[in-house]
C-alpha positions, 0 to 999 in steps of 0.5 A, spaced: 724 187 653 725 194 652 731 197 647 735 195 653 736 188 651 741 191 645 745 194 649 751 189 649 750 188 640 752 196 641 758 195 644 760 188 640 758 192 634 763 198 637 769 194 637 770 188 631 776 184 633 777 177 628 777 170 632 783 166 630 779 160 629 772 159 628 771 154 634 774 156 639 781 157 642 782 148 643 780 148 635 786 148 630 782 147 623 783 148 617 780 149 610 782 150 604 780 156 602 777 156 594 774 163 594 776 169 599 770 167 605 769 171 612 768 167 617 773 164 619 773 156 618 768 156 611 769 154 605 766 156 598 763 151 593 767 151 585 759 150 582 757 156 578 751 159 576 748 156 570 747 164 566 745 171 568 739 173 572 733 176 567 731 184 569 724 186 569 722 193 571 721 190 577 725 184 581 725 182 588 730 179 592 727 174 597 729 171 603 724 166 608 725 162 614 732 164 615 732 161 623 738 165 626 743 162 620 746 169 618 753 166 619 752 162 614 753 154 614 760 152 616 761 146 614 757 146 607 760 150 601 754 151 596 751 155 603 757 158 606 756 167 605 754 170 611 750 175 613 756 180 612 756 177 603 749 178 603 749 186 605 755 187 600 750 182 594 744 186 596 748 193 596 752 191 589 744 189 586 740 196 588 746 199 586 746 196 579 738 196 579 739 204 580 744 203 572 738 199 569 733 204 570 729 198 574 725 197 581 728 192 586 726 191 592 728 186 598 723 182 601 723 178 608 717 174 609 719 171 617 722 165 622 728 169 624 730 164 629 730 157 633 736 154 628 743 155 630 746 158 636 747 164 633 740 166 634 738 163 640 743 163 645 740 169 648 734 170 652 730 172 648 731 169 642 734 173 636 737 179 642 743 179 637 741 177 630 735 182 630 739 187 630 744 183 623 737 181 620 735 189 620 742 190 617 738 188 610 736 194 606 728 191 607 723 195 602 717 190 607 718 184 612 713 180 614 712 176 622 713 169 623 711 163 628 716 162 630 716 170 632 710 168 636 711 161 640 714 164 646 711 172 649 718 175 651 720 172 643 713 177 641 714 183 644 722 184 642 718 184 636 712 189 637 716 193 642 723 194 638 724 189 631 717 193 629 720 200 631 726 199 626 721 198 620 716 200 622 711 201 617 715 196 612 713 191 617 706 188 615 702 184 619 696 185 617 692 179 622 696 179 627 695 183 634 699 182 641 696 186 648 700 191 650 702 192 657 701 200 658 694 200 655 691 192 656 689 193 648 689 189 642 694 193 638 698 190 632 704 189 631 706 192 626 701 196 620 696 193 616 698 196 610 703 199 606 702 204 601 708 206 597 710 208 590 717 205 588 723 210 585 721 208 579 713 209 579 710 203 580 704 204 585 704 198 590 700 196 596 702 190 600 699 186 606 703 182 610 698 176 612 701 169 617 697 163 616 691 161 620 697 159 626 694 157 633 700 156 635 702 163 639 702 165 646 696 168 650 698 175 649 697 175 641 691 174 637 691 171 629 685 174 625 684 168 620 683 170 613 677 169 612 675 174 617 680 179 615 678 180 608 671 181 612 674 186 616 672 194 613 679 196 614 680 191 609 675 192 604 676 199 605 684 198 604 683 194 597 678 199 594 683 204 595 683 211 594 689 212 590 692 208 585 693 200 584 699 198 580 700 191 584 698 188 590 704 185 595 703 180 599 708 178 603 706 173 609 709 166 613 704 162 609 704 157 604 705 159 596 701 153 594 694 153 594 693 145 595 697 145 602 692 146 607 696 150 611 695 156 607 691 162 607 692 165 601 687 163 596 683 167 600 686 173 600 688 172 593 681 170 591 677 176 595 683 181 593 681 178 585 674 179 586 674 186 586 680 188 582 680 183 576 686 186 572 690 189 577 697 184 578 697 179 584 705 177 586 705 173 593 711 171 596 711 167 602 714 162 607 714 156 612 715 151 607 722 150 607 722 149 600 722 153 593 717 154 589 713 158 584 706 157 583 701 161 577 695 162 580 692 166 574 695 170 568 695 177 572 698 173 579 703 168 582 707 166 588 713 165 589 717 161 595 725 161 596 727 156 602 730 156 608 735 157 613 740 161 608 741 156 603 737 159 598 736 167 595 730 168 591 730 172 585 724 174 582 723 179 576 716 182 572 715 186 567 709 189 563 705 192 569 700 197 566 702 204 570 701 209 568 706 212 573 712 208 571 718 213 568 724 206 569 726 203 564 723 197 559 728 193 556 736 194 558 740 192 552 745 189 557 741 184 561 737 178 558 729 180 561 723 176 563 720 173 557 715 168 560 707 169 559 704 165 567 699 161 563 699 159 555 693 164 553 694 170 558 692 176 554 696 180 559 702 185 558 705 181 563 712 177 564 716 173 568 722 170 570 725 166 577 731 163 580 733 160 586 740 162 588 745 158 592 747 162 598 754 162 597 760 168 596 761 166 588 754 166 586 753 173 589 760 175 586 757 173 579 750 176 579 753 182 582 756 185 576 762 180 575 765 183 581 772 180 584 772 177 591 777 185 592 772 189 590 765 185 592 766 187 599 762 193 601 766 196 608 759 194 611 759 187 609 766 186 612 763 190 619 757 185 620 762 179 618 766 181 622 761 182 627 758 175 627 764 172 628 765 176 634 758 175 637 760 167 636 766 168 640 762 172 645 756 168 646 762 161 646 757 158 641 764 155 639 767 151 644 767 144 642 765 138 644 768 132 639 769 131 633 763 128 629 766 123 625 761 122 619 755 126 617 748 124 619 743 127 615 736 127 615 733 124 610 739 123 604 739 115 607 734 110 610 733 111 617 736 105 619 743 107 615 749 109 620 749 115 617 742 117 618 742 123 624 735 118 627 740 112 628 747 116 631 740 119 635 737 113 637 744 110 640 745 116 643 739 116 647 740 108 649 747 110 651 746 116 655 739 117 656 739 113 664 737 114 671 742 112 675 737 109 679 733 106 675 739 103 670 738 096 672 730 098 668 729 097 660 728 102 658 725 106 650 727 112 649 722 116 644 723 123 641 719 126 634 723 126 629 720 134 627 726 135 634 731 135 630 731 140 625 737 139 621 742 134 619 749 133 623 756 134 618 763 131 620 768 135 622 768 140 629 761 139 633 761 146 637 754 148 641 752 152 635 752 144 631 748 142 638 743 147 637 742 146 629 741 140 629 736 139 635 735 146 639 728 145 642 728 144 650 723 139 651 725 135 657 725 127 658 718 125 662 718 117 664 712 112 665 716 107 670 715 099 669 710 099 664 708 091 662 713 089 656 707 087 651 704 094 652 711 098 652 712 095 645 707 097 642 708 104 643 712 106 638 708 103 633 702 107 636 704 113 635 708 113 628 699 111 627 697 117 629 693 122 623 695 128 623 703 131 624 705 131 631 707 138 634 714 139 631 714 134 628 717 132 620 714 131 614 716 127 606 718 132 602 719 131 594 717 138 591 723 142 590 726 141 596 734 139 599 732 133 602 732 135 609 728 135 615 721 140 614 719 141 620 712 143 623 710 145 630 704 147 626 710 148 622 711 146 615 705 141 612 708 138 607 703 131 605 700 135 600 705 135 595 706 127 596 704 125 589 710 130 586 715 128 584 720 135 585 728 131 583 732 129 577 739 128 575 741 134 572 749 130 570 755 134 567 752 140 562 756 141 556 760 146 558 763 141 563 760 144 569 761 142 576 756 139 578 754 138 586 749 134 590 744 139 591 737 143 590 734 140 583 727 143 583 720 143 579 715 148 580 709 151 576 715 154 570 719 146 569 726 145 572 730 151 570 729 155 577 735 153 581 741 158 579 746 153 579 746 146 577 746 140 581 745 132 582 741 129 585 740 127 593 736 121 594 731 121 600 728 117 604 721 117 608 722 118 614 717 116 621 714 121 626 717 118 632 724 114 633 727 110 638 732 108 643 733 102 647 737 102 653 738 097 659 734 089 656 737 083 657 744 081 654 741 073 653 736 077 648 729 075 652 723 079 654 723 084 660 717 084 665 717 091 665 719 096 661 720 104 664 717 108 657 721 115 657 718 120 652 718 128 651 714 132 654 709 134 650 707 130 648 707 125 654 699 125 653 699 122 647 704 116 650 698 116 656 692 116 651 695 110 647 697 106 654 690 107 656 686 104 650 690 098 650 687 098 659 692 101 664 690 105 668 695 110 667 693 118 667 697 124 666 698 125 673 703 119 673 708 121 668 714 124 672 721 127 670 726 122 667 732 127 668 732 133 671 727 138 667 735 141 663 736 135 659 733 135 653 736 132 645 740 137 645 744 135 652 744 128 649 749 129 644 753 133 647 755 128 652 754 123 646 759 127 643 764 128 649 765 120 651 765 117 643 767 123 639 774 125 642 778 122 636 783 128 632 781 133 637 782 139 637 783 139 629 778 134 627 777 132 619 771 136 615 767 132 609 765 133 603 757 134 606 751 132 605 749 127 600 756 126 598 756 118 596 763 118 600 
């Protein structure tokens, strides 16, 4: 688990070569390039940002919940930039801040993997992707729950990732057992006190939500306990001046979210320091969001999956040591107070930037494509291409004939990813010696993490859609009268299932928000986060995408988009196989399900009068066979048309 795990990456970094195709040697996929791109096989959008960013005295770029999407969305032009493009963009923005005489900080709030083959095809996850992620000049970072589920991954962050960042990696309530001393230590630093280039004195805490799904080598200190600890009390009453409290963490910013522990932390600081500004950058819910807490405090959250880059700016901080520019005449400035009756001098602006080169080039001081790329950005883009090739995640299984989305189609639509997977389950998940026994195959919808987009279906795509390795288990020959009720009973249970999806209407791209303790979003079910923007007076090209509503209204999306419908998703779906062709009911059915909710299935059947126990549960197929393997096998069987030149489609949200 020590730095030797990174040796092979160093070798790749030393000799970057561009591969001929994003999909391996068997593919000849060709896409029209509208703007010069880095990763082979991807496009960029023709939609443009609404206008220049507002620059304040203190500015932030925010990333969160990247989940390994550093290669970009190769089949979705709106989010097609890769991490090398972001490296170039961030350096342009740092330089621009220098020219304007203001401060720019870059912040990340965790969940670096569990989402693509690029991050998840190594053991442990993140061996290649974490060093690529670290090519950004972050000022502060925090840990996510996906860094803590598996002990091996937690130690990778303790031994390697935290050492790269030192005091910048702030984990105020996360500890881990040091194997050498057998004592608990903080994964990163407890806090960071620093002064910006232009003199703003900042105290930073990094707080994850009250997570309980971590492995037994780590410890999460509950927020209510942390704020009572002496070190925390001493730090908020620090012996040096504090101009701003900067709170970062994998933690929902919306205070009505039952998962969020920010109210506990915020209130503890506000009680001790009533006039000092507090700025929160959160994560975990996978949404674009901004909330006002009081006239000196707000929270900001920048989406997920390298779809969104957050921009936040503020001015009016009462600092006696600030030496920067107050209002530069060449750029717009933030002008909105947090509340309508605010007497504070603080003003704010926020924007959610679509993750593509057109957006990056537009905001990088009007840079053209030829001038945009830094050598460091090109190097990282080339390295990503090379790693993808070396991991063989570009291997092509078939050509997806359509786009199957998580929530932009009704659950029973042929273009719903759950309808597709239900079909695949019935077709593929069958044990040869029980093939004549009818079967229900149940999965939870949260195990499906993303849309399956029309075009090449590769190893990487299979990980993107269904990354979790959970195996199929079963109870044999369950009476049909009982078996037929299991799905409805699972969906009727209260509370989120592990890795479950949740309905979402608050400022989001209508795709899956996972839970695994992952996003608990029912709290926002009463809000409508979408509006139909149509075409502006400038005849701007409007594409489907995010249409966000937050505490500042509807102007946060940097690029206007048209509305994408969102339909409700049940917690569980099932496939059906082997039933009598004449439509009659069988006497018994094999009930097949994923291993991690086996006890729920047993409990439901016991409530119906059966005598099953967990001891009666057995593997239905080999323990390595998962939903991901199911979709792969289905693609090999059914998606061979047009191979290897797979035609692409218009993407998620299209009505075509």
